[in-house]
C-alpha positions as CSV (number, residue, x, y, z in Angstrom):
1,M,150.2,-158.1,79.0
2,I,147.6,-158.0,81.7
3,E,148.4,-160.0,84.8
4,K,145.3,-161.9,86.0
5,T,145.3,-162.0,89.8
6,Q,141.8,-163.2,90.9
7,T,141.8,-166.3,93.1
8,I,138.2,-167.2,93.9
9,P,137.3,-170.6,95.5
10,W,134.7,-171.7,92.9
11,G,132.3,-174.4,93.8
12,R,130.5,-176.9,91.5
13,F,128.3,-175.6,88.7
14,S,125.2,-177.5,87.7
15,E,124.7,-178.4,84.0
16,K,122.0,-175.8,83.7
17,H,124.4,-173.1,84.9
18,K,127.2,-174.3,82.6
19,V,125.0,-174.2,79.5
20,Y,123.6,-170.7,80.4
21,I,127.1,-169.2,80.9
22,K,128.5,-170.9,77.8
23,N,125.7,-169.6,75.5
24,A,125.5,-166.1,76.9
25,L,127.8,-164.3,74.6
26,K,126.0,-165.8,71.6
27,N,122.9,-163.8,72.6
28,A,122.3,-160.0,72.9
29,L,119.9,-160.6,75.8
30,N,120.1,-163.1,78.6
31,V,117.5,-163.3,81.4
32,A,118.0,-165.4,84.5
33,E,114.8,-165.7,86.6
34,G,114.3,-167.8,89.7
35,A,114.7,-168.7,93.3
36,I,116.9,-166.9,95.8
37,R,120.4,-168.3,96.3
38,S,120.1,-170.1,92.9
39,G,123.2,-168.5,91.4
40,K,121.6,-166.1,88.9
41,T,123.7,-163.0,89.6
42,I,127.0,-164.9,89.9
43,D,126.4,-166.3,86.4
44,H,125.9,-162.8,85.1
45,C,129.1,-161.5,86.9
46,I,131.1,-164.3,85.2
47,I,129.5,-163.5,81.8
48,A,130.1,-159.8,82.3
49,A,133.7,-160.3,83.1
50,A,134.3,-162.4,80.0
51,Y,132.6,-159.8,77.9
52,L,134.5,-156.9,79.4
53,E,137.8,-158.6,78.8
54,T,137.5,-158.6,75.0
55,C,134.7,-156.1,74.1
56,K,135.3,-153.0,72.0
57,D,133.1,-150.6,73.9
58,K,134.6,-148.7,76.9
59,I,131.6,-147.6,79.0
60,H,129.1,-150.0,80.6
61,L,126.2,-149.9,83.0
62,A,125.4,-152.0,86.1
63,S,122.1,-151.2,87.8
64,G,119.9,-152.3,90.6
65,S,116.8,-151.0,92.4
66,S,119.2,-148.5,94.0
67,Q,122.9,-147.8,93.5
68,P,123.9,-149.5,96.8
69,N,121.9,-152.5,95.7
70,A,123.8,-152.6,92.4
71,K,127.2,-152.3,94.1
72,L,126.3,-155.0,96.6
73,N,124.9,-157.5,94.1
74,I,127.1,-156.9,91.1
75,G,130.2,-155.3,92.5
76,E,130.5,-157.4,95.6
77,C,128.2,-160.4,95.0
78,N,129.3,-162.3,98.1
79,G,132.9,-162.4,96.9
80,F,132.0,-163.3,93.3
81,G,131.3,-159.8,91.9
82,L,133.2,-157.7,89.4
83,E,135.6,-156.2,91.9
84,H,136.6,-159.7,92.9
85,L,136.8,-161.1,89.4
86,F,139.1,-158.3,88.4
87,R,141.0,-158.1,91.8
88,G,144.3,-156.4,91.4
89,R,143.4,-154.6,88.2
90,C,140.3,-152.5,89.1
91,K,139.5,-149.6,91.3
92,W,136.5,-147.7,92.4
93,G,136.1,-144.0,91.5
94,K,133.9,-141.4,89.9
95,F,132.9,-141.1,86.2
96,K,130.8,-137.9,85.5
97,D,129.6,-137.9,89.1
98,N,128.6,-141.5,89.0
99,E,130.1,-144.3,91.1
100,A,132.2,-146.5,88.7
101,L,134.5,-149.4,88.6
102,F,137.6,-148.8,86.4
103,I,138.9,-152.1,85.1
104,K,142.2,-152.9,83.2
105,T,141.4,-155.6,80.6
106,Q,143.2,-157.2,77.7
107,T,141.6,-154.7,75.4
108,G,142.1,-151.5,77.4
109,E,140.4,-149.8,80.3
110,K,136.7,-150.3,80.8
111,V,134.4,-148.2,82.9
112,V,131.4,-149.8,84.6
113,I,129.0,-147.2,85.9
114,F,126.8,-148.3,88.9
115,A,123.3,-146.7,89.1
116,G,120.0,-147.1,90.8
117,G,117.0,-147.6,88.5
118,G,114.1,-147.8,90.9
119,K,112.9,-144.2,91.0
120,A,111.0,-142.1,88.4
121,D,114.0,-139.8,87.9
122,S,116.6,-142.5,88.0
123,Y,117.1,-142.2,84.2
124,K,118.8,-138.8,84.6
125,K,121.9,-140.5,86.1
126,I,122.6,-142.6,83.0
127,L,122.1,-139.9,80.3
128,G,125.0,-138.8,78.1
129,N,126.8,-142.1,77.7
130,S,126.7,-145.0,75.3
131,Y,126.8,-148.4,77.0
132,G,128.0,-151.7,75.6
133,L,127.0,-153.9,78.5
134,W,124.0,-153.4,80.7
135,I,123.9,-155.8,83.6
136,A,120.8,-155.4,85.8
137,T,119.9,-157.1,89.0
138,E,116.2,-157.2,90.1
139,I,115.1,-155.8,86.7
140,N,111.5,-155.9,87.9
141,E,112.3,-153.3,90.5
142,H,113.5,-150.8,87.8
143,Y,111.3,-147.9,87.0
144,D,109.3,-148.3,83.8
145,S,106.6,-146.2,82.0
146,E,105.2,-145.7,78.6
147,N,107.2,-142.5,78.3
148,S,110.5,-143.7,76.7
149,R,112.3,-140.6,78.0
150,E,111.6,-141.3,81.6
151,S,111.5,-145.1,81.8
152,F,114.8,-146.3,83.2
153,I,114.5,-149.5,81.2
154,K,113.7,-147.8,77.9
155,V,116.4,-145.1,78.4
156,A,119.1,-147.7,79.3
157,M,118.2,-149.8,76.2
158,G,118.3,-146.6,74.1
159,R,121.8,-145.8,75.4
160,Q,123.0,-149.1,73.8
161,L,122.0,-148.2,70.3
162,A,125.4,-146.9,69.4
163,A,127.3,-149.7,71.0
164,Q,129.5,-151.9,68.9
165,E,128.7,-155.1,70.8
166,P,125.6,-154.5,72.9
167,L,124.8,-157.1,75.6
168,M,122.1,-157.2,78.2
169,L,122.1,-159.4,81.3
170,W,118.9,-159.2,83.5
171,D,118.1,-161.2,86.6
172,L,115.0,-161.2,88.8
173,N,113.1,-163.2,91.4
174,P,109.7,-164.3,90.2
175,C,106.8,-161.9,90.3
176,K,103.1,-162.4,89.8
177,P,102.4,-163.9,86.3
178,K,100.9,-160.7,84.8
179,H,103.6,-158.4,86.0
180,P,104.4,-155.8,83.3
181,I,108.1,-156.9,83.2
182,Y,106.9,-160.1,81.6
183,E,104.2,-158.7,79.4
184,N,106.2,-155.8,78.1
185,Y,109.6,-157.4,77.9
186,I,110.7,-160.9,79.0
187,D,107.8,-163.0,77.6
188,K,107.1,-160.7,74.8
189,W,110.6,-161.1,73.4
190,L,110.8,-164.9,73.6
191,G,111.9,-166.2,70.2
192,N,112.0,-162.8,68.5
193,Y,114.7,-160.6,70.0
194,P,117.2,-159.2,67.5
195,G,120.7,-160.7,68.2
196,G,119.4,-163.7,70.1
197,Y,117.7,-164.2,73.4
198,Q,118.5,-166.8,76.1
199,Y,116.1,-167.3,79.0
200,Q,116.6,-169.6,81.9
201,L,114.6,-170.4,85.1
202,F,116.6,-171.5,88.1
203,T,115.5,-173.1,91.4
204,I,117.4,-173.3,94.6
205,Y,118.2,-176.9,93.7
206,D,120.3,-175.7,90.7
207,N,122.9,-174.2,93.1
208,L,125.3,-177.1,93.8
209,T,127.5,-175.0,96.1
210,L,124.7,-175.2,98.7
211,S,125.1,-178.2,101.0
212,E,122.1,-180.3,101.7
213,E,122.2,-179.1,105.3
214,R,122.3,-175.4,104.3
215,R,119.5,-175.8,101.7
216,R,117.3,-177.4,104.4
217,Q,118.1,-174.5,106.8
218,I,116.9,-172.1,104.1
219,E,113.8,-174.1,103.3
220,A,112.9,-174.4,107.0
221,K,112.4,-170.6,107.1
222,Y,109.4,-170.9,104.8
223,E,106.0,-172.3,105.2
224,V,105.7,-175.0,102.5
225,G,103.1,-174.0,99.9
226,S,103.2,-170.3,100.8
227,I,103.7,-167.7,98.1
228,W,107.2,-167.1,99.4
229,Y,108.1,-170.8,99.3
230,K,106.9,-171.1,95.7
231,R,108.8,-167.9,94.6
232,D,112.0,-168.1,96.7
233,I,112.6,-171.9,96.7
234,L,110.8,-173.2,93.6
235,G,111.3,-170.1,91.5
236,Q,107.7,-170.0,90.4
237,R,105.7,-167.0,89.2
238,V,102.8,-166.9,91.7
239,Q,99.8,-164.6,92.0
240,A,99.5,-163.4,95.6
241,E,95.9,-164.2,96.6
242,G,93.8,-165.2,99.6
243,L,94.9,-164.9,103.2
244,V,98.3,-163.4,103.9
245,F,98.9,-165.7,106.9
246,P,96.8,-168.8,106.3
247,T,98.3,-171.0,109.0
248,L,97.8,-168.4,111.7
249,A,94.2,-167.9,110.4
250,T,93.6,-171.7,110.9
251,D,94.9,-171.9,114.5
252,E,96.8,-169.3,116.5
253,T,97.6,-171.8,119.3
254,P,101.2,-172.6,118.3
255,W,102.2,-168.9,118.7
256,L,100.5,-168.2,122.0
257,I,102.4,-168.0,125.2
258,K,101.2,-167.6,128.9
259,P,102.6,-164.7,131.0
260,N,104.4,-167.1,133.3
261,E,106.3,-168.6,130.4
262,L,107.9,-165.3,129.3
263,P,111.6,-164.6,129.7
264,V,112.8,-162.5,132.7
265,R,114.9,-160.1,130.7
266,Y,114.8,-158.6,127.1
267,Q,117.1,-156.8,124.8
268,Y,114.6,-154.0,124.5
269,V,110.9,-153.2,125.1
270,E,109.2,-150.8,122.7
271,A,105.7,-149.7,121.8
272,G,104.3,-148.7,118.4
273,L,101.5,-146.2,117.9
274,D,99.3,-146.1,114.8
275,I,97.3,-142.8,114.7
276,G,93.7,-143.1,113.6
277,G,91.1,-140.8,112.3
278,N,89.1,-140.8,109.0
279,G,87.6,-144.2,109.8
280,S,90.7,-145.9,111.1
281,A,91.4,-146.8,114.7
282,Y,94.1,-145.7,117.1
283,A,96.2,-148.7,117.9
284,M,99.2,-149.7,120.0
285,T,101.4,-152.8,120.3
286,C,104.2,-153.5,122.7
287,T,107.0,-155.8,121.6
288,A,109.8,-157.2,123.8
289,Q,112.8,-158.5,121.8
290,G,114.1,-161.6,123.5
291,Y,117.7,-162.7,123.6
292,D,116.5,-165.9,122.0
293,G,115.6,-164.1,118.8
294,I,111.9,-164.2,119.5
295,Q,109.5,-161.2,119.2
296,Y,107.3,-161.3,122.3
297,K,104.0,-159.4,121.8
298,L,103.2,-158.3,125.3
299,K,100.0,-156.3,124.5
300,A,98.1,-155.0,121.5
301,E,95.0,-152.9,121.6
302,K,93.0,-150.5,119.4
303,R,90.5,-147.8,120.1
304,Q,87.8,-147.3,117.5
305,A,87.1,-143.6,117.3
306,E,86.3,-141.3,114.5
307,D,88.6,-138.8,116.0
308,M,90.3,-138.4,119.4
309,A,91.3,-135.2,121.1
310,M,94.9,-134.8,122.1
311,D,94.0,-135.4,125.7
312,D,92.4,-138.7,124.8
313,I,95.4,-139.8,122.8
314,E,97.7,-139.0,125.7
315,K,95.5,-140.9,128.0
316,F,95.4,-143.9,125.7
317,V,99.2,-144.0,125.5
318,N,99.7,-143.5,129.2
319,E,97.2,-146.2,130.2
320,F,98.5,-148.7,127.7
321,C,102.1,-148.3,128.7
322,A,101.4,-148.2,132.4
323,D,99.5,-151.5,132.1
324,V,102.3,-153.2,130.2
325,E,105.0,-152.0,132.7
326,K,102.9,-153.1,135.7
327,K,101.9,-156.5,134.3
328,Y,105.3,-157.5,133.2
329,N,107.6,-155.5,135.4
330,V,109.4,-154.0,132.4
331,H,110.3,-150.5,131.3
332,I,109.2,-149.3,127.9
333,D,112.3,-147.8,126.2
334,M,110.7,-146.0,123.4
335,I,107.4,-145.3,121.6
336,N,107.6,-145.4,117.8
337,S,104.8,-143.3,116.4
338,D,103.0,-142.8,113.1
339,H,104.4,-139.6,111.4
340,I,102.3,-136.7,112.7
341,D,104.6,-134.1,114.2
342,A,102.0,-132.3,116.3
343,I,101.0,-135.5,118.1
344,I,104.6,-136.7,118.6
345,N,105.5,-133.3,120.1
346,S,102.6,-133.3,122.4
347,L,103.2,-136.9,123.6
348,N,106.9,-136.0,124.3
349,D,105.7,-133.0,126.4
350,N,102.9,-134.8,128.3
351,T,104.0,-138.3,128.8
352,K,107.1,-139.8,130.5
353,Y,108.1,-141.7,127.4
354,S,110.4,-140.8,124.5
355,V,108.3,-140.7,121.3
356,E,109.9,-140.8,117.9
357,K,108.9,-141.3,114.3
358,A,108.7,-145.0,113.5
359,Y,110.6,-146.6,110.7
360,K,108.1,-147.7,108.1
361,P,109.4,-150.7,106.1
362,P,108.0,-151.4,102.6
363,L,104.6,-153.1,102.8
364,E,105.8,-156.2,101.1
365,D,108.8,-156.5,103.4
366,R,106.4,-156.5,106.4
367,V,104.5,-159.5,105.1
368,F,107.7,-161.3,104.0
369,V,109.4,-160.9,107.4
370,Y,106.4,-162.1,109.4
371,S,105.8,-165.0,107.1
372,K,109.3,-166.2,108.1
373,L,108.9,-165.3,111.8
374,L,105.7,-167.4,111.9
375,A,107.3,-170.3,109.9
376,T,110.2,-170.5,112.3
377,N,108.1,-169.9,115.5
378,R,110.0,-166.7,116.3
379,V,107.0,-164.6,117.3
380,K,104.8,-165.1,120.4
381,F,101.6,-163.5,121.4
382,V,100.7,-163.3,125.1
383,E,97.5,-165.2,125.6
384,G,94.5,-162.9,126.1
385,M,96.5,-159.7,125.6
386,C,96.9,-159.5,121.8
387,D,93.4,-160.5,120.5
388,D,93.1,-157.3,118.3
389,L,96.5,-158.0,116.6
390,I,95.8,-161.7,116.1
391,E,92.4,-161.1,114.6
392,E,93.7,-158.5,112.1
393,M,96.6,-160.8,111.0
394,Q,94.2,-163.7,110.6
395,N,92.0,-161.6,108.3
396,L,94.7,-159.9,106.2
397,V,94.2,-160.7,102.5
398,F,96.5,-159.9,99.6
399,D,95.7,-156.9,97.4
400,D,94.9,-158.5,94.0
401,K,95.2,-155.1,92.3
402,S,98.8,-154.6,93.3
403,D,101.9,-155.8,91.5
404,K,103.5,-156.6,94.9
405,P,102.4,-159.1,97.6
406,I,100.9,-156.5,100.0
407,P,97.9,-156.6,102.3
408,Q,94.6,-155.1,101.1
409,D,94.0,-151.6,102.6
410,N,90.8,-150.2,101.1
411,G,89.0,-149.1,104.2
412,E,87.2,-152.4,104.6
413,M,90.1,-154.3,106.1
414,Q,91.4,-153.5,109.6
415,I,95.2,-153.1,109.6
416,D,95.7,-150.5,112.3
417,T,97.0,-152.8,115.0
418,W,99.1,-154.6,112.4
419,D,100.7,-151.3,111.5
420,S,101.3,-150.5,115.2
421,N,102.9,-153.9,115.6
422,I,105.4,-153.1,112.8
423,Y,106.2,-149.7,114.3
424,S,106.9,-151.4,117.7
425,E,109.9,-153.0,116.1
426,S,111.4,-149.9,114.6
427,S,114.7,-150.1,116.4
428,Y,115.2,-153.8,115.7
429,W,113.7,-154.1,112.2
430,H,117.0,-154.2,110.2
431,Y,118.4,-156.8,112.6
432,I,115.6,-159.3,112.3
433,E,117.2,-162.4,110.8
434,V,115.3,-163.7,107.8
C-alpha cells in the first residue's frame, strides 16, 4: 500500500474550478485559458496527480516555454505542484538525459519528464518515448510549424499515439484573437476532438483564495482598460493596437519631477547606450534606481547621425556622462551598451567608465514592465532632461503584424532612446517588481 503524505493547505475553490477539475478525466483534452493568478495551472496539477495515481502508462511529459519554466510552474507551482502533491513518494532525477520526477503511485512508478518547448529544436528532447499524459503550461509559447517532425506541439501529440490512456492538459494566458494556437488547435477543436474536449476561461475573480485586498493590490498595478488589464485581469483575448502607452501620450505631467525633488542617494546609477547607424540614432539614457523602488530618469539624449566615427562616439559618451555627474553630483557606476564589441572595447580604453554588454530583455517584457511602472507611478523623468525619451514613448505603437504585443520597429518609428533606456537598467532589470 502507498502511504499518502502530502499535506497542502488548500483554499476555497470556485464552482467553475470544481466543475473543470471534476470533468477533466472524462476528456482527452482540457484547455484552461485566462487571467494570471486565476488558478489554471493548479487545477492541472491536481488533475495530473489524480490521473498519474491510476493510469496504465508509465512515462509522461510536462512542458513549458523552457525546462526551468516547466519545473517552476508544474513541478513547484507555488507549493501546489507535482513534487508537493506527491511529497514523500517522489524524487527528482534523470531519465535518458532529461530532468524527470519519479513518482510512486498506487499503480506503480511513474516518470514525468520535464522539457522546454519554446525553441525550434526543442522536439529533439522528447523523441524516443511514448507519453500518456502531456501537461503543458503556456502552450502558446511552444514552438509550432507546419513541419510535423519539428513542431514541438505536433511531435508531443504524436508521441501519445501509442498511449493506453492519453490525456492533454494545456494552459495559457490570452493572446491576440488570431493567434495560431487558436486557429490551428484550441478553437479549431471545439466540439470535435476525439475522446472529448473541455475548455474553460478563467478570470482573476474565479480564484477564491485571493483576498479582496490582495486582488486589489494586483489590479492596482495595471492601467484600467489597457491591453495588459484586459488580458491579465479579465482574461480576454485582445489585439494589441494603437499607442503602447496611451496615458503617457495624453499627458506626461504626472511622471515629471524637478531636479530639486530628487533623492539624495541611490542604489545605483547606470547609463545605457544604443548604437546607431543605418538610419538609426545614437542614444543614451541615465537611470538612477531609488531606494523607494522608483526609476529616476536623470537624462536621455540622442544624436541623429548616419554614422559616427569612434572619436565622435567617445565624445558623445564622455560629454553625456560628465553632464549627468556634474548636474546631480552622482557617479555613474556602469555603461550598458548595445552589442558591438569593437565599440565597447574602444570605450573601455578611452573613457573612464566601465562599459559592458547590456542585457536585452524580450521586446514584449519591456512594454509589460513599463506599463506597470507607469501605472504605479514608479518611473520619473527629470523635467527638461528627458524630452527625447518621453517623445519616443508617447509615439510608440504596437506592431500589428506581430503575434506579440511589441512596439513597431520598421524604420519609421524612433525607438533608439527607448532602447537605451532599457539598457540603462541592465543590472536591475530582473529585480524590478511587477
